[in-house]
C-alpha positions as CSV (number, residue, x, y, z in Angstrom):
1,M,51.1,-10.8,36.5
2,S,50.0,-14.3,37.5
3,S,46.5,-15.2,38.4
4,S,45.8,-16.5,41.9
5,G,43.1,-18.6,43.4
6,S,41.5,-15.4,44.8
7,D,40.7,-14.2,41.2
8,N,37.9,-16.7,41.1
9,D,36.5,-16.7,44.6
10,G,33.0,-15.7,43.7
11,Q,33.2,-12.1,44.6
12,G,30.8,-10.0,42.6
13,M,29.0,-13.0,41.2
14,I,25.2,-13.4,41.5
15,V,24.3,-16.5,43.5
16,N,20.7,-17.7,43.4
17,P,20.4,-20.5,46.0
18,R,17.9,-23.2,45.2
19,P,16.2,-25.6,47.6
20,T,18.1,-28.8,48.1
21,A,17.2,-32.0,49.8
22,E,18.7,-30.7,53.1
23,N,17.2,-27.2,52.7
24,Q,13.6,-27.8,51.6
25,D,12.3,-24.9,53.8
26,W,14.3,-22.2,52.0
27,D,12.0,-19.4,51.1
28,G,14.4,-16.8,49.7
29,D,14.9,-13.4,51.2
30,E,12.4,-10.5,51.7
31,A,12.8,-9.4,48.1
32,D,12.0,-12.9,46.8
33,R,8.9,-13.1,48.9
34,A,7.8,-9.6,47.8
35,D,8.3,-10.5,44.2
36,R,6.1,-13.7,44.7
37,L,3.4,-11.7,46.4
38,R,3.4,-9.0,43.7
39,F,3.2,-11.7,41.0
40,E,0.3,-13.4,42.8
41,E,-1.5,-10.1,43.1
42,E,-1.0,-9.3,39.4
43,Q,-2.2,-12.8,38.4
44,A,-5.3,-12.3,40.5
45,M,-6.0,-8.9,38.9
46,I,-5.5,-10.4,35.4
47,R,-7.9,-13.2,36.3
48,E,-10.5,-10.7,37.6
49,Q,-10.2,-8.5,34.5
50,S,-10.5,-11.5,32.2
51,E,-13.6,-12.8,34.0
52,A,-15.2,-9.4,34.0
53,R,-14.4,-9.0,30.2
54,A,-15.9,-12.5,29.6
55,A,-19.0,-11.6,31.6
56,A,-19.4,-8.3,29.7
57,K,-19.0,-10.1,26.4
58,A,-21.6,-12.7,27.3
59,A,-24.0,-10.0,28.5
60,A,-23.5,-8.1,25.2
61,E,-24.2,-11.3,23.2
62,A,-27.3,-12.0,25.2
63,H,-28.5,-8.5,24.7
64,K,-27.8,-8.7,21.0
65,E,-29.7,-12.0,20.7
66,A,-32.7,-10.6,22.7
67,H,-33.1,-7.7,20.3
68,A,-32.5,-9.6,17.1
């Protein structure tokens, strides 16, 4: 059996298009946009939790110093 040009025509391959000079406005598909939105929301939640933890830690330190 000989191999033909159609054996390597890209079928079944994953293709991730990237912005090029002529395609700067490429924004991906709906799944890409949903992934970015979910990531941004997760990052915001992590920041909020980190800030809340830092504030709680500072309050605990202040309370500790006030009663020392």
